[in-house]
Phi, psi and omega in degrees: 000318181295315180296324179297316179294323178297314180297319179296320179295318180294321178297318179295318180295313181294325177295321177296315178298323178296319179297317179295314180298318179297320178295318179297321178296318180295315179297316181299322180295323178287341181250027185301320181300316181295314181295319177301320181295327180285324188259357181072027180248179179211152176267005179222158171224149179280129179231132179278124181247008179279190182275359176081005182269342182280153177269116181259009177259101186275337178234108185266151173274146175274355183252147180273345178207161178292332177296320177299320178296314180300317179297319180295322180293321178298313180296320182291321177300322176298319180294320178302314181291329174299319182269341184262344175288143187243123176274112179272324189211141178199082180267153179059024181049042181299325173251144004278163177278140176273105183297332183286333187236349184244130174266147185247137169246125176275128183244139177103135178304329183278359166284334180276323179229068178290165175272126182263325181206193179280173173259129186074273177293134180053037178278145178269107185216160180184187179294168186301331183267008181291147178254117175252127185273105165278188181293319180300312182295321181293316180294325178294315181295328180272007172063043169283152172270105189246141179294105184288332180300319180290322177298317179297322178297314180291343177269357187278167176296328178301314181284330187300330182294343180260355186295139174289129174224106187294185183302333177258015176075023181273124173301146181085007179227143178239330183293147181248110180295146176223120184262350180264180179294142179233129179246353172225145183286152174280117189258357184266126176217099176283126179289327179086024180254163187251137180290155181301331183296342181276348181273119179283161178299321180296319179296317181296324179297327180296341181269351181302139175061028174243163175275125182274129170244106185262137178245123173250125190228141167225141186264179176224155182204142165292152175061030177205158176218160167282152177229139184302330184263021176295151176223162176262107185263357190258333189232359182091354177287160179212160179205159178285320177216152185296338178262010171261161178296145179266167179300317181293325177295318179295320178297316180296318179295321178298320177295319179297319180295323184289328190248010189234158177279333177204156181235120179244124182254127174259130178260103183261076184198141172267347174264128183302125179265150179281106187235022179303321181294328176287321178299319184274352183276114182293344178274354171265111187279320184218147172231122179237119177276127179252343188061202176259103196273004175077198188293325187237355191298332180294342172296320176293322176298318179298322177300320179292317183300326182259359177088004174292341173225148180257122183299137178222016181280156177225134190291139184262010175221160173281133173264102183274154176296318178236120186294348180264004191281345182282146179296339178295339180279352180296319180241071176224121182147210183252113177231131184242148174298151182296337179250036180299170183294344179253008183280338184082003180287140177293138180061026178278188177292156180245166178299323180295326179300328183050058189219021188289338196246155176216165176213129179251119182271081189286350181286348181062228182280353190270071179257139175059226184296337179296335172280302187299316184285324179292317178294326177299312179301317182293332172294313181299319184268358177069043182240156168062025182054039186294334182267016177296164180281340178299127181085356179281134181280349179261347185085355178254186180306136184297132182219126185306318183296337178274350189251331188235129175270306180226119184289160173308134175087001184279148175181147181251172179223169173281354176233186178236153181227154171240130178245138179231123177279101186284317188200145174233125179240116183227137177211126179298143180087357179217169180263123180259197181204156170246140179249126186229134174255129182243131179234132174282108182262005181259202184240017180227138178293146179182170176260158177225137176270135178252124182241122178253126180243161178222144170243125179267153179297136183235136175248124182301129183091354179270205179300135179298138179217141173286146179292338181205144176211148180292133179252330181182166182220162170204169177216138181283168165283179176294123179254128174286159177308129181086349182277147179239158175214140176255127181241158176241138180241128179291136177238117178244108182303338178302332186266001167237013168288153179256145179268120181252109182291338184266349183293137176246120185276179182299330180277002176089356180275151182264142179104122183204154171274121190242133166250111181285151176293150178132193184270133174249122183262120175256131187217150171263162175178155173279071184106169185296324185290316179296321178297317180294320176300321177297319178295314181297320178296324181290312189277340176261344182073018183207152173261003183296132178083356180280140185243131172244140182252003179232135187299331183274359185297142179232132175259122186220096180295339179289344178269031179231135173233148186248133170244129183252132174255121189287330183218148180300138183234114177240011183250325190304318185251023186240017178299128179068005184272138170201160180306133183226349186234029181297330180284358176267353175268110186301332178289338176279346181258313176230110187302143172060030177287322186227149173254114185278152172296137181213145176292337181297326181203103183289357175285346183266154174099015185248016180248125181287147172263105189260346181208140176223136173257112185295145172281170178299321178297319177295323182298331178299319177286318182294333178267006173061042185239042182280327186229155175216154172283135178224166174271118183205161175071182183252015178096171179225164187268129172230164171060029180272140180267091179260000174070024182255156173232153179303322182298336178295342182273354178276141175264126178248131182282180185296342179264005179084014182261152176302136182222013178125200182227155175301141183310137185297340179270001178292136180302338179302328180296318179294322178295322178297314185288336175297339180287339182290156170267159177298324177300315180298319181296315180299313182295322181298317182282319189280337182240050181272052178284214179298332175273133169266119189301135171292145175238098188295328185292339179243010178065038171268116178285161175296135176221187193222152181225126185221155165290158023187190191295337179252011183129162183301124187298130184292330180288347177258323182222104190275061174114174188292332185271351192300327184256011178265150170237155189296335180290353177255015188294347179274355177287142187294340181254015180297136177239117183281162180298331182265007176294144182297340179252017184303321183253018180293134180290144179256005180276077193262338195259159172297165180292166185299330181294321177293316179300318180299323183293348176291334185050038188230102182292329177297320179295320179295318179297320178294323176300318178299321178298318181289327172297320177296323175297319175300322176299318179295319185275352179242000179064041178241133187255341184227134175242130177277081185185160357279166171278127186238015174290159179275155167280084181290315183232136181294344181273356174290118186281359176257014179300338180300340184264005179229159191282316199194168170281349187255131184288327184285320175298318177300316179302310185295314182289323178299318177298317185296313183290323178294324178298317179296316179297316182300324182295341180254008178082019177257123178282119177268118177256099184294151183212168351258110192272108001216164173078033172276084185251356180211130182276327179297123181058034181298329183284103175095356182292135175278128176247126180247145185194167174277152180293325177301313180298319181300312187285323184276336182250274187305308186287329178298327178298325179275335195299319184302305183292326184278315183292331178268003178053039170276324169280131179269000181194176176210136174264126180281166188267170177284327190285167170270153169249112198068233180253004183254137178305132185300328180283002176221027180270093189300322181295332176278307190286335181245307182297306185286308188279318182279308187283314184276314184271336185076028182290130179243015179283171182260145177259147172219144178282165164286174180313129181294105183236069188129074193294339183272335173269332173263053191274149185297332182295310179293322181300310183292311183300328188255015173080026184275001172082229190256145181267126183276083180197160171238348186207352190301324185287341184295335181250014183262167177293324181288332178076187183274148174301318185297335180285340180241033181303322181297321178291320178300321182296341178266348185258094183298318182300318180294318180295321177295323176295322175304311181299318182295318178299318180291324180303316180298322178293313181296321180300323181272329178290329178291345177261017186240176178292352176299339181273350178305132179091359182243137174231175179284359172256007173287144179230160175265123174248141181292137173226158178257112181294160187301325182292327179287323175300320179297318177299313181298322180297317178296316178302314182296317180299314181293325178296315178296318180297317179297315179299317180299313181297322180294317179298313181297317179299319180297319179296317179297320181295321180295319179295325181289000000 
């Protein structure tokens, strides 16, 4: 009797479990799309049903193996540093070093642990057996005779106590990243240098009669910034400012000077360091800027040191005497709204709002050299109170020579060159050119960068204008002594037009790109300052009062040509243009909040805005309440069988080769997207993490999107095999898990600042091609790169991920690298769009600026790649523009980029770090594309899209916005390597993913178990 009851109980229990399991299987089957998106699986697979004669590889690799690619990247990274390192100073021909007769002593703890890349973003990382070339390793490979005693000392326990170890414990880093809210600045910054007292007499003797190579280093980091009041609390070292030399660095340099035949200083930093004292010190023979050279770049530096390569780099930022002297530093730091979440004010902001902080960019258009050079001209011409003490780093009358050590664009060579501006051809409405002849007048072969600048006519009290701005660049091939080359530089008047917010065009709208009537001066120069001196000499007819801060500077009025515009033009470059960012100017929202820098009076613009009380209108944006789901419209079409595949949207030429995509405005795109289900659409937008969701209904396979600017980030994709699956093993670039290069790091290149210093668009295009090759060999279709934000402030510790303080250099280089990537089927998603100028409290911080400054500086840097649709995407920034999240700023994402620029790329957010201000509702409604997250919304107040699917189904406007966002993604993915292996005869066949097999297995097991218990129970019952 007892056994019978047990069997009955077990049969009942197993039957209950079977019912539960069966119900779970049924529910899971109805939610298969969602579960597949979470697990990276699919209920379908692509199968080729054609005759097998067509070529389904639309983007081919030029390499026969991944090892060949890795070798090419190493060599190319070395070449970038050869061309991107900048020679600032070289007296007595101290460089190059003769390896056969000169022994080298490396000086400074940071020669032992230099900074190679950024921390987190653009970090140099790889597997444990990866080889990263620091200076020691590079000199060893290049067979320098190096003082081993000094290397051993820096490797000792004595030296180790001074070593920089960043917030994540990375050698060569001092900055501590912070991803949470900060209300006080981080003040600790260890330089990582060793005091003179630690050097023994015996050790110092080993350096006698050797060439000193001194390393001065500052690191960079995502989610961190330098602060003016930082101190070194760990080792006893001290400095006036973190970007100034420290006491221990000065002590070490003094020892190097005392014991060496020559002193060569390497500047290992992407943030400009204050080096005026080194420049003026006659005992410092050479200064070579290396930047952060990445995994292999120090090999190129070694080539320069020994003369195997001739430096041809030019600096992409101004090196100021005092790093705090720029007006952009007036409002840089931590500033909170008066009703912040920690203010205690009733009805104030909340922690969830993530909106406590703001930054006012009071410098207007006068960023970087546009400030220093413009104020310099006004000093020379006696205008605008330019020589006032306000803004002077000495406290006395402002003087250019006291403010700038090395101007933007400056750089030396081991040889000399002569440049002649032969001809300038300019016509509004078309792209013109400048013709320049370059001759090597020295005795060493080398390349030369050609920089063309322009000065537009300025009326005092009118639209603000920089006295000089970069118009275009070119670079020669290697020229032998006496050899000449003629280069042409593209001139586009659209890029030296000024944005006038007050102009009213013929159509009655306000805001226009204006070319004022008058003379436009085009000039060459070794940097912006030399070009401006040439302009001033030309238009004044005299060199009197002109100041040069570099001994090699030449003033040549003959290297200037004038183009005259007879009448003001505000229509040619203003089609579809109108003011779109007026709400980002705090003075347009709350009058007289800030005093902007102006040429009319240089005494203005030096007062920080430390507190703002938001208006009710501002609070609507700060509380993230711009949009809501509503019931509207008559519905939209989903799940329609139109018989289309994404591959049908690709254009194939008569030879069977990829030739582009069907125009995005073609109705076929809408018909394709009608095939999707609402579930697929929600998942594609809501789970846009590193995986780009497959959309089975349109035959989009799963593909991948990864950072970053120096190569695919190793912390996201650990090698070439990481994104491959075995069912793709027939693709020619497939890398298996057991391949010897399966886990090889792809972060191969120097940082963007080093790349920018090459001033070489061919080099940038080739870098893009090699990034595209990595995409082919790693099965990744989208790269979140390049970074195109400006170096607004030298204290931003993420400047390493962006090219320059100059928007035009950024524009030109951004186009070049994106062009290279595009040619290999890699979608370049430029970032961080827009206004990521400060890492501290970047998530949710309000950034205020004038619309003129936005369009002429920050946005112009992005405009080239985006307006010409060379970039296939853009990653939006964490910050707000005004009070609205940048990834949901409709006037930016739709009016400026779509309507004015004609951008057809896809948008993606940065990592969702504050799900309620970076909310999917605002993102979708305002054209922000895909949300970079896999789980952030599940714990947010707004919740998941899938949880309110019923409400979404009633909101026609929202659904149409969903479709539009997805259309841009599909349009760009069909032009990518994601299509490799797919043809129009490919079909989707049903497969059962492993999780569904597991459900079925559990059901079967429980069914058998239940049956067994019932049979046993029946037998027991019969016996009874």
